[in-house]
C-alpha positions as CSV (number, residue, x, y, z in Angstrom):
1,M,0.0,-0.1,0.1
2,S,1.4,3.4,-0.9
3,E,1.8,6.2,1.5
4,L,-0.9,8.3,0.0
5,A,-3.4,5.2,0.1
6,A,-2.5,4.8,3.7
7,A,-3.2,8.4,4.4
8,S,-6.8,8.1,3.0
9,T,-7.5,5.0,5.3
10,L,-7.9,6.7,8.7
11,D,-10.9,5.9,10.6
12,R,-12.3,6.2,14.2
13,S,-10.0,3.3,15.4
14,S,-7.0,5.0,14.4
15,P,-4.6,6.1,17.2
16,L,-4.9,9.9,16.6
17,R,-3.7,12.5,19.0
18,F,-5.8,15.7,19.2
19,L,-5.0,19.2,21.0
20,L,-8.0,21.2,21.8
21,I,-7.3,24.9,22.5
22,E,-10.5,26.3,24.1
23,D,-10.7,29.0,27.1
24,S,-14.2,28.1,27.8
25,T,-14.4,25.2,30.3
26,S,-17.8,24.1,29.5
27,D,-17.0,24.0,25.7
28,R,-13.8,22.3,26.4
29,E,-15.2,19.6,28.5
30,L,-18.1,19.2,26.0
31,V,-15.7,18.8,22.8
32,R,-13.2,16.6,24.7
33,A,-16.3,14.3,25.9
34,L,-17.4,14.1,22.1
35,L,-14.0,13.3,20.8
36,E,-13.5,10.5,23.6
37,D,-16.8,8.9,22.6
38,E,-15.9,9.1,18.8
39,F,-12.1,8.0,18.9
40,A,-11.7,4.9,21.3
41,H,-8.0,4.8,20.6
42,G,-7.5,8.5,20.4
43,E,-5.6,10.9,23.0
44,I,-7.3,14.2,23.4
45,E,-5.1,17.1,25.0
46,A,-6.5,20.3,26.1
47,A,-5.0,23.8,26.6
48,A,-6.9,26.8,27.9
49,D,-4.8,29.5,26.2
50,L,-2.3,29.8,23.3
51,E,0.7,30.1,25.5
52,Q,0.1,26.7,27.0
53,A,-0.8,25.1,23.8
54,L,2.3,26.3,22.0
55,V,4.5,24.7,24.8
56,M,2.5,21.4,24.2
57,L,3.0,21.6,20.6
58,T,6.9,22.1,21.1
59,D,7.0,19.0,23.5
60,S,4.7,16.5,21.9
61,H,3.4,15.4,18.4
62,F,-0.4,15.8,17.5
63,D,-2.3,14.9,14.5
64,L,-4.6,17.7,14.7
65,V,-5.2,21.0,16.5
66,L,-8.7,22.3,17.2
67,A,-8.4,25.8,18.1
68,D,-10.9,28.5,19.4
69,L,-10.5,31.6,17.5
70,T,-11.1,34.0,20.5
71,L,-8.6,33.2,23.4
72,P,-7.5,35.3,26.3
73,D,-4.0,35.9,25.0
74,A,-4.6,35.7,21.3
75,D,-7.4,36.5,18.5
76,G,-8.3,35.4,15.0
77,G,-5.3,35.3,12.7
78,A,-2.8,35.5,15.6
79,V,-4.1,32.1,16.9
80,V,-3.8,30.4,13.5
81,R,-0.4,31.9,12.6
82,A,1.1,31.0,15.9
83,V,-0.1,27.3,15.6
84,R,1.1,27.2,12.0
85,D,4.6,28.4,13.0
86,A,4.8,26.1,16.0
87,S,3.8,23.1,14.2
88,P,3.6,23.6,10.3
89,Q,2.9,19.8,9.6
90,T,0.0,19.4,12.0
91,A,-3.5,19.6,10.6
92,L,-5.2,22.6,11.9
93,M,-9.2,23.3,12.2
94,V,-10.7,26.3,14.0
95,L,-13.6,26.9,16.1
96,T,-15.8,29.8,16.2
97,G,-19.0,30.8,17.7
98,R,-20.1,33.0,14.8
99,V,-21.8,32.0,11.5
100,D,-19.8,33.9,9.1
101,G,-19.3,32.8,5.5
102,T,-16.3,34.8,5.0
103,L,-14.6,33.2,8.0
104,A,-14.2,30.0,6.2
105,L,-12.3,31.6,3.4
106,W,-10.1,33.7,5.8
107,A,-9.3,30.5,7.8
108,L,-8.3,28.5,4.9
109,A,-6.2,31.4,3.5
110,E,-4.4,31.4,6.8
111,G,-3.7,27.6,6.7
112,A,-6.5,25.8,8.4
113,Q,-7.9,22.6,6.9
114,D,-11.5,23.7,7.8
115,Y,-13.4,25.6,10.4
116,L,-16.4,24.4,12.8
117,V,-19.1,26.5,14.2
118,K,-19.8,25.8,18.0
119,G,-23.1,23.9,18.6
120,E,-23.5,22.8,14.9
121,H,-21.8,19.6,15.3
122,D,-22.8,16.5,17.2
123,G,-20.2,13.6,18.0
124,P,-20.4,11.8,14.7
125,R,-20.3,14.9,12.6
126,L,-17.5,16.3,14.7
127,G,-15.5,13.0,14.2
128,D,-16.1,12.9,10.5
129,A,-14.9,16.6,10.1
130,L,-11.8,16.0,12.1
131,L,-11.0,12.7,10.2
132,R,-11.3,14.6,6.8
133,G,-9.1,17.4,8.2
134,V,-6.5,14.9,9.2
135,Q,-6.7,12.9,6.0
136,R,-6.5,16.0,3.9
137,S,-3.6,17.2,5.7
138,R,-1.6,13.9,5.4
139,T,-2.4,13.6,1.7
140,E,-1.2,17.3,1.2
141,Q,2.0,16.7,2.9
142,L,2.7,13.4,1.2
143,T,1.9,15.0,-2.0
144,H,4.3,17.7,-1.4
145,A,7.1,15.5,-0.2
146,A,6.5,13.5,-3.5
147,L,6.7,16.7,-5.5
148,V,9.8,17.8,-3.8
149,T,11.4,14.4,-4.4
150,A,10.5,14.4,-8.1
151,L,11.9,18.1,-8.5
152,E,15.1,17.1,-6.8
153,Q,15.4,13.9,-9.2
154,E,14.6,16.3,-12.2
155,S,17.3,18.6,-11.0
156,E,19.8,16.0,-10.7
157,S,19.0,14.5,-14.0
158,T,19.4,17.9,-15.6
159,R,22.6,18.5,-13.8
160,R,24.0,15.0,-15.1
161,L,22.7,15.8,-18.7
162,R,24.5,19.1,-18.7
163,E,27.7,17.5,-17.5
164,L,27.3,14.8,-20.3
165,D,26.6,17.4,-22.8
166,R,29.8,19.4,-21.6
167,A,31.7,16.5,-21.7
168,K,30.6,15.8,-25.3
169,N,31.4,19.1,-26.4
170,E,34.9,18.9,-24.9
171,F,35.3,15.4,-26.5
172,V,34.3,16.8,-29.9
173,E,36.2,19.9,-29.5
174,T,39.4,18.0,-28.6
175,V,38.9,15.4,-31.4
176,S,38.1,18.1,-33.9
177,H,41.4,20.0,-32.7
178,E,43.6,17.0,-32.8
179,L,42.4,16.1,-36.4
180,R,43.1,19.4,-37.7
181,T,47.0,19.1,-37.6
182,P,47.5,15.7,-39.3
183,L,44.9,16.7,-41.9
184,S,46.7,20.1,-42.6
185,N,49.9,18.0,-43.0
186,I,48.1,15.4,-45.3
187,T,46.5,18.2,-47.3
188,G,50.0,20.1,-47.6
189,Y,51.9,17.0,-48.6
190,A,49.0,16.1,-51.2
191,E,49.4,19.6,-52.6
192,L,53.0,19.1,-53.2
193,L,52.6,15.7,-54.9
194,Q,49.9,17.2,-57.1
195,D,52.6,19.9,-58.2
196,A,54.9,17.1,-59.1
197,T,55.6,16.1,-62.6
198,T,57.1,12.7,-62.1
199,L,53.8,11.2,-61.1
200,S,52.1,8.7,-63.6
201,P,48.4,9.5,-64.2
202,H,47.3,6.5,-62.0
203,E,49.5,7.9,-59.2
204,A,48.2,11.4,-59.7
205,G,44.7,9.9,-59.1
206,F,45.5,8.5,-56.0
207,V,47.0,11.7,-54.7
208,D,43.8,13.6,-55.7
209,A,41.8,11.1,-53.9
210,I,43.9,11.6,-50.8
211,A,43.4,15.6,-51.1
212,R,39.9,15.3,-51.7
213,N,39.1,13.0,-48.6
214,A,41.4,15.2,-46.5
215,A,39.3,18.2,-47.3
216,R,36.1,16.2,-46.6
217,L,37.4,15.4,-43.1
218,T,38.6,18.8,-42.5
219,S,35.0,20.2,-43.4
220,L,33.4,17.5,-41.1
221,A,35.5,18.6,-38.2
222,D,34.5,22.1,-38.8
223,D,30.8,21.3,-39.0
224,L,31.0,19.2,-35.9
225,V,32.4,22.3,-34.0
226,L,29.8,24.4,-35.4
227,L,27.2,22.1,-34.5
228,L,28.0,22.0,-31.0
229,G,27.8,25.9,-30.9
230,L,31.7,26.3,-30.8
231,S,34.0,28.2,-33.0
232,A,37.5,26.9,-34.2
233,D,39.1,29.5,-31.8
234,A,36.6,29.2,-29.1
235,E,35.8,33.1,-29.2
236,E,32.3,34.4,-28.5
237,H,30.8,36.2,-31.5
238,V,28.9,39.3,-30.9
239,P,26.1,40.0,-33.6
240,V,27.1,42.8,-35.9
241,A,25.4,44.3,-38.9
242,V,26.2,42.4,-42.1
243,D,25.8,43.2,-45.6
244,L,24.5,39.8,-47.0
245,R,25.7,40.9,-50.4
246,A,29.1,41.0,-49.4
247,V,28.7,37.6,-47.7
248,V,27.7,36.3,-51.0
249,V,30.4,37.8,-52.9
250,R,32.9,36.2,-50.7
251,A,31.3,32.8,-51.1
252,R,31.3,33.2,-54.8
253,E,34.9,33.3,-55.0
254,M,35.2,30.1,-53.1
255,V,32.5,28.4,-55.0
256,L,34.0,29.0,-58.4
257,A,37.4,28.2,-57.0
258,G,36.1,24.8,-56.3
259,G,36.3,23.7,-60.3
260,T,32.6,23.1,-60.9
261,A,32.1,26.1,-63.3
262,S,33.2,24.1,-66.1
263,R,30.3,21.4,-65.9
264,L,27.6,23.9,-64.5
265,D,26.2,27.2,-65.3
266,I,26.9,29.0,-61.8
267,S,25.6,32.6,-61.6
268,F,25.0,35.1,-58.8
269,D,22.3,37.7,-58.7
270,V,22.7,40.3,-56.0
271,T,20.4,43.1,-55.3
272,E,21.8,46.9,-55.6
273,R,19.9,47.6,-52.5
274,S,21.7,47.2,-49.2
275,A,20.9,44.1,-47.6
276,F,22.1,44.2,-44.0
277,V,21.1,41.8,-41.2
278,S,22.3,41.4,-37.7
279,G,24.5,38.4,-37.1
280,N,27.7,36.5,-37.7
281,P,29.2,37.0,-40.9
282,G,31.1,33.7,-40.6
283,Q,28.1,31.6,-40.0
284,L,26.1,33.3,-42.8
285,E,28.8,32.5,-45.2
286,R,28.5,29.0,-43.9
287,V,24.9,29.0,-44.9
288,V,25.6,30.3,-48.3
289,L,28.5,27.7,-48.9
290,N,26.5,24.8,-47.8
291,L,23.4,25.8,-49.7
292,M,25.4,26.2,-52.9
293,G,27.6,23.2,-52.3
294,N,24.2,21.1,-52.0
295,A,22.9,22.6,-55.2
296,I,26.1,21.9,-57.0
297,K,26.4,18.3,-55.9
298,F,22.7,17.3,-56.7
299,S,22.9,18.9,-60.2
300,E,23.9,17.3,-63.2
301,D,26.4,18.4,-65.8
302,G,25.1,21.1,-68.0
303,G,22.6,22.2,-65.2
304,S,22.5,25.7,-63.6
305,V,22.8,27.0,-60.0
306,V,21.7,30.6,-59.2
307,C,22.5,32.4,-55.9
308,R,20.1,35.4,-55.5
309,V,19.9,37.9,-52.8
310,R,16.7,40.2,-52.7
311,T,15.0,42.5,-50.1
312,T,11.6,43.5,-48.9
313,E,10.7,46.5,-46.6
314,S,11.2,44.2,-43.6
315,D,13.4,41.2,-44.8
316,V,16.5,40.0,-46.7
317,L,16.0,37.0,-48.9
318,L,18.7,34.5,-49.8
319,D,17.5,32.1,-52.8
320,V,19.5,29.1,-53.9
321,T,18.1,27.4,-57.1
322,D,19.2,24.5,-59.0
323,T,18.0,22.5,-62.0
324,G,19.0,19.2,-60.0
325,I,17.4,16.0,-59.4
326,G,14.8,17.3,-56.9
327,I,13.6,16.1,-53.6
328,P,10.8,13.7,-53.3
329,P,7.9,15.0,-51.2
330,D,8.3,12.2,-48.4
331,E,11.8,13.4,-47.8
332,R,11.3,17.1,-47.5
333,S,10.0,17.3,-43.9
334,Q,13.4,15.4,-42.9
335,L,15.7,17.7,-44.9
336,F,16.9,19.6,-41.9
337,N,17.3,16.7,-39.5
338,R,20.9,15.8,-38.2
339,F,22.6,13.2,-40.5
340,F,19.7,12.8,-42.8
341,R,20.6,11.9,-46.3
342,G,18.0,11.3,-49.1
343,A,17.6,8.0,-51.0
344,S,19.0,9.7,-54.1
345,A,22.3,10.6,-52.3
346,H,22.8,7.0,-51.4
347,Q,22.0,5.6,-54.8
348,R,24.2,8.1,-56.5
349,A,26.9,7.8,-53.9
350,I,27.0,11.6,-53.6
351,P,29.5,12.3,-50.7
352,G,28.1,14.1,-47.5
353,T,27.6,13.8,-43.7
354,G,23.9,15.1,-43.6
355,L,24.9,17.9,-41.4
356,G,25.1,20.5,-44.0
357,L,21.2,21.7,-44.1
358,H,21.0,20.8,-40.4
359,L,23.6,23.5,-39.7
360,V,22.0,25.8,-42.1
361,S,18.5,25.5,-40.0
362,I,20.3,26.0,-36.8
363,I,22.4,29.1,-38.1
364,V,19.2,30.8,-39.5
365,A,17.2,30.1,-36.5
366,G,19.9,31.7,-34.4
367,H,19.4,34.9,-36.6
368,R,15.9,34.9,-36.1
369,G,15.0,33.7,-39.6
370,D,13.6,30.7,-41.3
371,V,14.5,28.5,-44.2
372,T,12.0,26.9,-46.6
373,V,12.3,24.6,-49.6
374,A,10.4,24.2,-52.7
375,S,11.2,21.3,-55.0
376,E,10.0,19.1,-58.1
377,V,11.6,15.6,-58.7
378,G,13.7,15.8,-61.9
379,E,13.1,19.7,-62.1
380,G,15.2,21.1,-59.5
381,T,15.1,22.9,-55.9
382,T,15.0,26.2,-54.6
383,F,16.0,27.1,-50.9
384,T,14.9,30.2,-49.4
385,V,16.4,31.8,-46.3
386,R,14.7,34.8,-44.8
387,L,16.5,37.1,-42.4
388,P,15.0,40.2,-40.5
389,R,16.5,43.3,-42.3
390,T,18.4,45.7,-40.1
391,V,19.3,49.3,-40.4
392,R,22.5,50.1,-42.1
393,P,25.2,51.1,-39.6
């Protein structure tokens, strides 16, 4: 049986202890007699004033206090507050000689379980009322204790999750950092070999594969760091006014240097109006590069990719449109999930980690914007990034 269930199974045979605070001798003796008749195994103690009652509460445990609201040394709220301060876990009910509907609300607000009007309760009704008061008090205490325990457990779980998350971040940051040095060496030596004239075409193909995969690993390490909200140099970035046109111009140089211009028609259409947003220029450049990289990877030879910047009165819009293979409807809702790669990417062995679009969504959301996609299988895809426009500095 649970503690809450046990709290609701009290009856007149339960060994309960009552403290009656009543200055009227006749009322005190009458209530005592009624309680003794109702609770054969109960103990009923009595006090004629508040001072005596507080001493008894300090020295002994009681299941319920039944207190008159008019005592020689205290009155009304002073009685309730004093009893509550002396024994906050004890059930408290009050006695009054007045029939006043507002008194019930006042007594409950001050911490009493209920109130009784003198002369309106015979033995059975008084016994029922006191049992309900004790039961309600115990249930409230057990519920509160269970809530406190649950909150403590949740707090501990949250603390452990934070520690695990911090350890994960430190691990990924360390691994990414340790990867960069050997990858830089591999890339450097591969470039030296690519410049050599003594390699056979077969050997040159091996070197190109080494350089290509080293670049992929370097990009993956950078993506993991960015995914964890870290920068390569662990610096905090403060948002600044960024002209998205300038970001696209810088990205254009990197895209065209990638050697794809020979097989695709790649163009950039940048508005003449200023296109300032508030954010991190490095992260926004990553958005452009990731979207352009995806468009290029999924476009067939002879296709086209267009990167466009346009503005409205309130927003700056970045569109990346390709004439590639398109995205099936059932995959569009998963595009921005971490590590998601569509069936076409697997079937065509198109390289990637499934982090690019996930990073795009995180960066855009961090800039108070959104990204949407429109696509038709076999006809191409358009990604649109919307960012709040800001005033030119």
